[in-house]
Steps between C-alpha positions, in 0.01 A plus 500: 500500500543729223855533583539114500344468159713763368806327621386164347442672170833659510655165571311343223612765258849444632483131436371546152766758430749258635385225273487725205844625589623146532346402168659790333829427649474146377413616154788753513726218642402263211573775244816592676613139527423455126699821425781376720508130443317449172654437160509859425556594867754719647703205635508339157592814326763568759626146457508540121671838538760337730547218249534756215750685707689183562509398130614850405782483752588150368492622143708811585748289684528255203549786255765650730672155526500471129660845453746414772587175321553683176727747664682208669545324176644823331734581783633143530533462122234226479251679287680557177640815370459796739344813342680787663348841575461718186821721504505876454793530255530370142803361321537812277502728803785322672701374203862602524448667842650432830517168676219384729586491870242227571316234290255707294206403273461697185272440201515538117241679298268201493500440877745223506679505830875465541696463820828688515747376767674740731826629362389488132359745255310467176763507217504802259452260206226286661182435310196691611283195533527148624462371146797703385708395793558679828869536588631590838859594579708438816604840653611384846318174569841327489784624716740422224537781245596245238151345516315836514359590162381149440161492328212260534166447315162450679326168415122529601315215646125515468301678237654820352330752261672532163549817317194465288284474813441124475574271787743231440449138632607457853863437537562224746826450673591141380702269297395479140557296182516683167390382164799481261275593204345821635632553855149452655543453875346221719507523864662181642520593866380818675712618787188547702129493470223601732431139588877400513696812624819286517459319170864554420579235762368245247798413299686218332186295400369438156168611594624853582805561281723303262691257718834629360450859618455592869490834691589392849354727780794458736835685457826317439832641367544208279790266432733555205556209273542419122317172544145403597585506878497880520228716648378832381459813717131553579297805559622687822151565622226378274221532749604865563506573128147368445360676813661824378320457154169443686554807707627734226313366197817449315876482507813635322749330267836645386472714194841393365700175528734509797821689476772514756463755773747441783665242728832332563381134483199290383377507857450874499468584136202721416328550165356804330205523263644764262609526146821293462808644332658169388478119548763243582580228247715265708414516872285687752614850523488732802553806293249762592193508256615190330220259401537174680458227252744262673351414834371191656149460638639476859707815441203681341283417801750649741552817296130559462437449880803719587380801296241617757600291790549800734182675401197524730265607219557244226632149443654356206567150362553294177192491294262208605283322240180671627652844450634415152201328358255777629720769361466327152138489537484874596715588194281308264186657654656841469630468145245255352765285329698182552794576718549155646661391176704809450815280542448362156546827324823620337551741791691220676758475219761663711584606848443866568530721807170545677317827447557530118123470466509227238268326732297744711139429594307683775840673588650161565830417315623166368261277698438257220806549293876550542639247757308233707437596857494279808194439720457351835305211353633147538523254221580120516557484122844377388517626147597833349708587809173577690498210733520708821396857428269653247532808280264741345528746221731538202653222298856613469727352764882526518 
């Protein structure tokens, strides 16, 4: 009996303990469920953490895509002027030295970057800064010794720092109009913009440029004629030139007006950008170092293209309107004076050999004086003997 009672008592305790245990488990379960499933529960926090992780991944990918897009724009030439890696050497360190074996970036004392093509060196009499004019000289870029020694001047595109430390206005590669009263430039057509990387393809419309003057993007050798049915020679590779400017942040123009270098016929004549020894007065001369002032636009185009036709490092062509106008803008930015109207000064009173320094700005000779120079621009005008081709520069014309 006693034993039976004891068993029942133990069972009763066991049931009570079980009930208490179940109640406690229910309470713990409720607490646990709330901790796990509640608004501040583990699941919610885990979900928020997962969402935050996902958002972070999305933001990271978006940032990465943005950087990738910018790199793509730069490498494809769609994002404006490329800023090269800061070079180690300066102009003053390499001036007058040996030629560069590969394309090399150097900088002036203000941090302006200049790209030197393979086969060239910085000339001994080059300026020390971009504002003064950076001159490079052909050492072996051309396989023709008669062309070697030619000199060219760097035209920066973008913003360059002047010698007084101030930044100039951004120089845009484009076609400009210039005030006849003070030379002030007005951009008429940019070669490219961030929104319109091929803006140069818009041509021949009054909305873009004067209807008379057109820079055609496709190459043609032209058709000789003394009437209105002739066609000028156009730029050999206008798109290639523009993309090169984007990539390098500038381009080069000849320091001197073209002199004869070599060749046996107009189809293989080459020119040299050197100081001329004489000029012809009656017909085009093929005497070495003679200034060419008797040459048609079609002939000038062939000669300019021929000069570096065989080079894998550089290409040459007759000056296009973008290159000419932008160079004038650079000169005016660098000198702070009206150079666009230089042709109206007495310096044009007589023809002189190029390199006499009667007209030298930023190390460039006779760009706005001496004789007129052909460009690749097309004109439909029928007056002043300019109905097919257009000219730039000096007033005097034989």
